[in-house]
Wavefront OBJ file of the C-alpha trace (Angstrom):
o trace
v -0.122 0.161 0.106
v 1.672 3.078 -1.152
v 1.250 5.886 1.377
v 0.583 3.674 4.104
v 1.597 4.458 7.602
v 3.554 2.455 9.546
v 0.973 1.662 12.169
v -2.343 0.674 10.426
v -4.265 0.472 13.584
v -4.108 1.449 17.264
v -6.005 0.762 20.571
v -5.671 3.353 23.450
v -7.228 2.368 26.291
v -10.586 0.829 24.825
v -13.047 -1.023 27.179
v -16.029 -1.814 26.767
v -19.042 -3.154 29.138
v -22.296 -4.601 28.836
v -23.887 -4.083 32.434
v -21.637 -5.755 34.826
v -19.682 -7.366 32.131
v -16.524 -5.651 31.323
v -15.814 -7.178 27.390
v -13.203 -5.255 26.575
v -10.942 -3.891 29.958
v -8.379 -1.176 29.268
v -6.899 -2.548 25.725
v -3.855 -0.956 24.116
v -2.224 -2.214 21.008
v -0.673 -0.946 17.834
v -1.098 -3.684 14.269
v 1.556 -2.098 11.986
v 0.266 -2.055 8.245
v 0.861 -4.823 6.311
v 0.385 -7.285 8.949
v -2.239 -10.563 9.116
v -3.136 -10.091 12.743
v -4.805 -13.509 14.868
v -7.168 -12.374 17.659
v -7.403 -15.622 19.686
v -9.196 -16.797 22.735
v -12.266 -18.655 24.429
v -15.777 -17.641 23.585
v -16.757 -15.153 25.775
v -13.310 -13.774 25.758
v -13.611 -10.097 24.157
v -11.697 -10.326 20.397
v -15.158 -9.588 18.577
v -16.160 -6.712 20.685
v -12.869 -5.315 20.001
v -12.770 -6.046 16.419
v -16.122 -4.335 16.303
v -15.014 -1.251 17.694
v -12.606 -0.556 13.960
v -15.855 0.006 12.280
v -17.782 1.298 15.151
v -20.398 -1.688 14.971
v -19.885 -1.101 18.873
v -18.877 2.399 20.420
v -16.545 1.854 23.221
v -16.845 3.208 26.758
v -13.209 4.469 26.826
v -10.652 4.739 25.080
v -9.986 4.995 21.158
v -9.363 3.906 18.072
v -7.251 5.299 15.557
v -7.477 3.904 12.350
v -4.229 5.199 9.957
v -3.857 8.039 12.548
v -7.201 8.989 12.644
v -9.985 8.234 15.173
v -12.545 6.313 13.897
v -15.185 8.053 16.113
v -15.054 11.222 14.169
v -15.069 9.842 10.576
v -17.951 9.364 8.901
v -19.004 5.973 8.597
v -19.587 5.781 4.910
v -16.302 6.411 4.381
v -14.979 4.512 7.151
v -16.492 1.379 6.035
v -14.988 1.413 2.154
v -11.772 1.488 3.536
v -12.441 -0.873 6.216
v -13.651 -4.418 4.738
v -15.820 -6.317 7.207
v -16.626 -10.430 6.416
v -18.365 -12.353 9.462
v -19.578 -15.923 9.716
v -23.067 -15.552 9.492
v -21.893 -14.303 6.025
v -25.146 -11.819 5.314
v -25.854 -11.031 2.016
v -28.764 -10.122 1.217
v -31.236 -12.443 0.166
v -33.662 -10.425 -2.067
v -30.274 -9.098 -4.172
v -28.494 -10.687 -6.528
v -24.944 -11.840 -6.215
v -23.498 -8.595 -8.025
v -26.268 -6.097 -5.679
v -24.431 -8.121 -2.714
v -21.178 -6.994 -3.830
v -22.189 -3.531 -4.693
v -23.791 -2.885 -1.167
v -20.949 -1.152 0.585
v -19.664 1.236 -2.769
v -23.775 2.391 -3.140
v -24.574 3.258 -0.109
v -21.190 5.412 0.073
v -22.832 6.868 -3.360
v -20.205 4.636 -6.301
v -21.770 2.399 -8.401
v -19.942 -0.740 -9.479
v -19.985 -1.348 -13.153
v -20.104 -5.534 -14.558
v -16.215 -5.284 -15.268
v -15.384 -4.580 -11.413
v -17.680 -7.140 -9.711
v -16.274 -9.635 -12.901
v -12.995 -8.628 -11.162
v -13.931 -9.024 -7.725
v -15.380 -12.848 -8.647
v -12.609 -13.672 -10.061
v -10.129 -12.331 -7.043
v -12.380 -14.844 -5.136
v -11.976 -17.593 -7.679
v -15.874 -17.663 -9.140
v -16.510 -16.778 -12.788
v -18.472 -13.388 -14.284
v -21.642 -15.717 -14.301
v -22.326 -15.620 -10.568
v -23.166 -11.849 -10.922
v -26.459 -13.005 -11.718
v -27.128 -15.284 -9.140
v -29.294 -15.441 -5.871
v -28.073 -16.497 -2.163
v -29.842 -19.199 -1.928
v -28.097 -20.771 -5.473
v -25.364 -21.173 -3.735
v -23.192 -23.300 -1.323
v -21.945 -22.029 1.812
v -18.572 -21.985 0.630
v -19.488 -19.849 -2.164
v -21.692 -17.884 -0.495
v -18.588 -17.175 1.992
v -16.614 -15.957 -0.833
v -19.310 -13.590 -2.150
v -18.724 -11.953 1.249
v -14.733 -11.961 0.801
v -15.376 -9.600 -2.483
v -17.956 -7.861 -0.545
v -15.603 -7.121 1.950
v -13.041 -5.658 -0.938
v -14.955 -4.106 -3.426
v -14.654 -0.144 -1.947
v -10.745 -0.943 -2.439
v -10.229 -1.812 1.837
v -7.004 -0.595 3.510
v -7.713 -2.797 6.658
v -9.639 -6.219 6.175
v -11.460 -7.501 9.746
v -12.595 -10.978 9.605
v -14.835 -12.383 12.281
v -14.969 -16.278 12.640
v -15.475 -16.080 8.326
v -14.370 -19.883 8.166
v -16.424 -21.572 11.187
v -19.391 -22.692 9.286
v -17.549 -24.273 6.500
v -16.354 -27.936 5.721
v -13.135 -29.210 6.361
v -11.855 -29.045 2.410
v -13.760 -25.599 1.859
v -12.515 -23.922 5.143
v -8.646 -25.231 3.596
v -9.460 -23.636 0.717
v -11.132 -20.210 1.585
v -8.589 -19.957 4.097
v -5.575 -20.051 1.212
v -7.145 -17.437 -0.822
v -7.559 -15.403 1.965
v -4.013 -15.636 2.892
v -3.090 -15.131 -0.599
v -5.037 -12.002 -1.140
v -3.931 -10.070 1.663
v -0.474 -10.167 0.294
v -1.274 -9.559 -3.334
v -3.531 -6.433 -2.247
v -1.330 -4.750 0.010
v -3.817 -5.091 2.824
v -3.681 -5.122 6.359
v -5.759 -8.126 7.967
v -7.521 -8.632 11.665
v -8.668 -12.297 11.959
v -10.951 -13.192 14.689
v -11.044 -16.886 15.387
v -10.994 -19.426 18.614
v -9.591 -22.004 16.706
v -5.419 -21.447 17.738
v -4.535 -23.588 14.389
v -6.403 -21.539 12.205
v -4.046 -18.395 14.229
v -1.155 -20.127 13.746
v -1.113 -21.429 9.878
v -2.848 -17.724 9.215
v -0.983 -15.120 10.996
v 2.454 -13.628 11.216
v 1.223 -12.299 14.860
v -1.133 -13.944 17.495
v -2.345 -11.761 20.200
v -4.258 -14.242 22.701
v -7.262 -12.409 24.613
v -8.827 -13.421 28.076
v -11.082 -12.060 29.918
v -11.304 -8.546 27.767
v -7.358 -8.433 28.021
v -4.430 -8.789 25.648
v -2.533 -11.765 27.677
v -0.293 -12.898 25.264
v 1.848 -11.042 22.046
v 3.643 -13.423 19.945
v 4.409 -15.059 16.621
v 3.396 -18.696 15.796
v 6.710 -19.644 15.569
v 7.565 -18.635 19.687
v 3.795 -19.924 20.528
v 4.641 -23.553 19.224
v 7.841 -22.923 21.384
v 6.291 -22.299 24.384
v 6.241 -18.542 24.992
v 2.787 -16.348 25.647
v 1.814 -18.267 29.610
v -0.388 -20.381 30.514
v -3.794 -19.429 28.561
v -2.120 -19.149 25.337
v -0.530 -22.573 25.830
v -3.421 -24.258 26.569
v -4.770 -23.006 23.431
v -1.819 -24.093 21.443
v -1.733 -27.706 23.350
v -5.237 -28.685 21.802
v -3.214 -28.780 17.997
v -0.410 -30.078 19.074
v -2.421 -32.740 21.116
v -3.523 -33.324 17.672
v -0.559 -33.257 15.350
v 0.833 -35.886 18.142
v -1.964 -38.211 17.853
v -2.030 -37.899 13.895
v 1.816 -38.994 13.992
v 0.983 -41.981 16.319
v -1.744 -43.211 14.015
v 1.121 -43.049 11.183
v 3.473 -44.485 13.123
v 0.999 -47.353 14.107
v 0.041 -47.395 10.226
v 3.820 -47.923 8.948
v 4.709 -50.649 11.742
v 1.183 -52.597 10.554
l 1 2 3 4 5 6 7 8 9 10 11 12 13 14 15 16 17 18 19 20 21 22 23 24 25 26 27 28 29 30 31 32 33 34 35 36 37 38 39 40 41 42 43 44 45 46 47 48 49 50 51 52 53 54 55 56 57 58 59 60 61 62 63 64 65 66 67 68 69 70 71 72 73 74 75 76 77 78 79 80 81 82 83 84 85 86 87 88 89 90 91 92 93 94 95 96 97 98 99 100 101 102 103 104 105 106 107 108 109 110 111 112 113 114 115 116 117 118 119 120 121 122 123 124 125 126 127 128 129 130 131 132 133 134 135 136 137 138 139 140 141 142 143 144 145 146 147 148 149 150 151 152 153 154 155 156 157 158 159 160 161 162 163 164 165 166 167 168 169 170 171 172 173 174 175 176 177 178 179 180 181 182 183 184 185 186 187 188 189 190 191 192 193 194 195 196 197 198 199 200 201 202 203 204 205 206 207 208 209 210 211 212 213 214 215 216 217 218 219 220 221 222 223 224 225 226 227 228 229 230 231 232 233 234 235 236 237 238 239 240 241 242 243 244 245 246 247 248 249 250 251 252 253 254 255 256 257 258 259 260
């Protein structure tokens, strides 16, 4: 991204409560432009709430969120959301709109019309051909709908891509293929990407940096390599233990099969 600031995203003392529950508790951190960051934690740890403060789906009770050096609270929502693509697990395609209309909804709300050529380009980015433009959401598989969700998030030419459990509802083969595509798009489009997931395997395979949340706070900030080497503390290592145990079980199974 030419001219992008060194820090794409910054949280300064961000907090959010729901009644007596402190969902996000004084989080301060910086995310460098061009990085792929995974935000990992158990359900209720605050990771989705923190993510949503960036595009103002959630307004914090305290603290500030800076995107490319500007306080998001002072930015017009259409302009902010054009620069911040958002993909979420439930996909959220409008059932009465065809694929082209769903992809173009963000720019349209910002006053711009996307032509057929641009729609075709976006479909190609997510490895779907132009014939999908006129299909309705109910005609698509879950994986195809999520690819359309990614294309929609990219329609405004965002600098930042937020992804909130985007692969959780997909079958393993489709999930793996879409993960690979998202990682490739991150590289080729020069994006800054923040992925929320409860799946540590996903975080380790995709991200350059893994942030672990617990009780509304960041309790670990590590690379995949350092996490696998045992860093990050008890909560982080509890999450790493799951894929590690699975890998060891598969290795034992493979060894047993080779001895037969």
